[in-house]
C-alpha positions as a Markdown table, in Angstrom:
| # | Residue | x | y | z |
|---|---|---|---|---|
| 1 | Unk | -53.2 | -18.9 | 24.3 |
| 2 | Unk | -55.4 | -20.2 | 27.1 |
| 3 | Unk | -57.7 | -23.1 | 26.4 |
| 4 | Unk | -59.0 | -23.7 | 29.9 |
| 5 | Unk | -62.5 | -25.2 | 29.9 |
| 6 | Unk | -62.2 | -26.0 | 26.2 |
| 7 | Unk | -62.3 | -29.4 | 24.6 |
| 8 | Unk | -60.1 | -30.2 | 21.5 |
| 9 | Unk | -60.5 | -33.2 | 19.3 |
| 10 | Unk | -57.3 | -34.1 | 17.5 |
| 11 | Unk | -57.6 | -36.8 | 14.9 |
| 12 | Unk | -54.3 | -38.6 | 14.5 |
| 13 | Unk | -53.4 | -37.0 | 17.8 |
| 14 | Unk | -51.1 | -39.7 | 19.1 |
| 15 | Unk | -48.1 | -39.5 | 16.7 |
| 16 | Unk | -46.2 | -37.0 | 14.6 |
| 17 | Unk | -47.7 | -33.6 | 14.0 |
| 18 | Unk | -51.0 | -34.6 | 15.6 |
| 19 | Unk | -49.2 | -35.5 | 18.8 |
| 20 | Unk | -47.5 | -32.1 | 18.8 |
| 21 | Unk | -50.9 | -30.5 | 18.4 |
| 22 | Unk | -52.3 | -32.6 | 21.3 |
| 23 | Unk | -49.4 | -31.6 | 23.5 |
| 24 | Unk | -49.8 | -27.9 | 22.7 |
| 25 | Unk | -53.5 | -28.0 | 23.6 |
| 26 | Unk | -52.8 | -29.8 | 26.8 |
| 27 | Unk | -50.0 | -27.4 | 27.8 |
| 28 | Unk | -52.4 | -24.5 | 27.3 |
| 29 | Unk | -55.1 | -26.0 | 29.5 |
| 30 | Unk | -57.5 | -27.8 | 27.1 |
| 31 | Unk | -59.0 | -31.2 | 27.6 |
| 32 | Unk | -58.0 | -33.2 | 24.6 |
| 33 | Unk | -59.5 | -36.2 | 22.9 |
| 34 | Unk | -56.7 | -37.7 | 20.7 |
| 35 | Unk | -57.8 | -40.3 | 18.2 |
| 36 | Unk | -55.8 | -42.8 | 16.3 |
| 37 | Unk | -56.4 | -45.3 | 13.5 |
| 38 | Unk | -55.2 | -48.5 | 15.0 |
| 39 | Unk | -51.6 | -48.5 | 16.4 |
| 40 | Unk | -52.6 | -49.4 | 19.9 |
| 41 | Unk | -49.0 | -49.7 | 21.1 |
| 42 | Unk | -48.0 | -46.2 | 20.0 |
| 43 | Unk | -51.2 | -44.7 | 21.4 |
| 44 | Unk | -50.8 | -46.3 | 24.8 |
| 45 | Unk | -47.1 | -45.3 | 24.9 |
| 46 | Unk | -48.1 | -41.7 | 24.3 |
| 47 | Unk | -50.8 | -41.8 | 27.0 |
| 48 | Unk | -48.2 | -43.1 | 29.5 |
| 49 | Unk | -45.7 | -40.4 | 28.5 |
| 50 | Unk | -48.3 | -37.7 | 29.0 |
| 51 | Unk | -49.9 | -39.2 | 32.1 |
| 52 | Unk | -49.2 | -36.0 | 34.0 |
| 53 | Unk | -52.3 | -34.5 | 32.3 |
| 54 | Unk | -54.4 | -37.2 | 33.8 |
| 55 | Unk | -58.1 | -37.0 | 32.9 |
| 56 | Unk | -57.4 | -34.0 | 30.6 |
| 57 | Unk | -56.1 | -36.5 | 28.0 |
| 58 | Unk | -58.5 | -39.0 | 26.4 |
| 59 | Unk | -57.0 | -41.4 | 23.9 |
| 60 | Unk | -59.4 | -43.4 | 21.7 |
| 61 | Unk | -59.3 | -45.4 | 18.5 |
| 62 | Unk | -61.1 | -43.6 | 15.7 |
| 63 | Unk | -64.0 | -45.7 | 14.7 |
| 64 | Unk | -66.8 | -44.1 | 12.9 |
| 65 | Unk | -67.4 | -40.4 | 13.6 |
| 66 | Unk | -70.6 | -41.2 | 15.6 |
| 67 | Unk | -68.7 | -43.7 | 17.8 |
| 68 | Unk | -66.0 | -41.1 | 18.6 |
| 69 | Unk | -68.7 | -38.5 | 19.4 |
| 70 | Unk | -70.5 | -40.9 | 21.7 |
| 71 | Unk | -67.2 | -41.8 | 23.5 |
| 72 | Unk | -66.6 | -38.1 | 24.0 |
| 73 | Unk | -70.1 | -37.6 | 25.3 |
| 74 | Unk | -69.6 | -40.5 | 27.8 |
| 75 | Unk | -66.2 | -39.3 | 28.9 |
| 76 | Unk | -67.0 | -35.6 | 29.2 |
| 77 | Unk | -70.7 | -35.6 | 29.7 |
| 78 | Unk | -70.7 | -33.2 | 32.7 |
| 79 | Unk | -68.5 | -30.8 | 30.8 |
| 80 | Unk | -70.7 | -30.6 | 27.7 |
| 81 | Unk | -73.9 | -28.7 | 27.5 |
| 82 | Unk | -77.0 | -30.3 | 25.9 |
| 83 | Unk | -76.6 | -27.9 | 23.0 |
| 84 | Unk | -73.1 | -29.2 | 22.4 |
| 85 | Unk | -74.1 | -32.7 | 21.6 |
| 86 | Unk | -77.9 | -32.8 | 21.1 |
| 87 | Unk | -77.5 | -33.9 | 17.4 |
| 88 | Unk | -75.5 | -37.0 | 18.5 |
| 89 | Unk | -78.4 | -38.7 | 20.1 |
């Protein structure tokens, strides 16, 4: 599958099955926002190991849903259309 120009949000995306899903999306061209609950060390290790994807991988701690959406909007604002995030404001 080709996910070029697509954005995937993977909750729990830094370890276990979630990491596998994150990697699969990245390998198929998606920009991925991988969230985690609080294991900063594991999340940063994963980010370092997958640094070949550069800006296509965004790792963020999962706060409230609104906070994650706002982080995504800030990180990917130019890639999103106003229709994609108008309800977040």
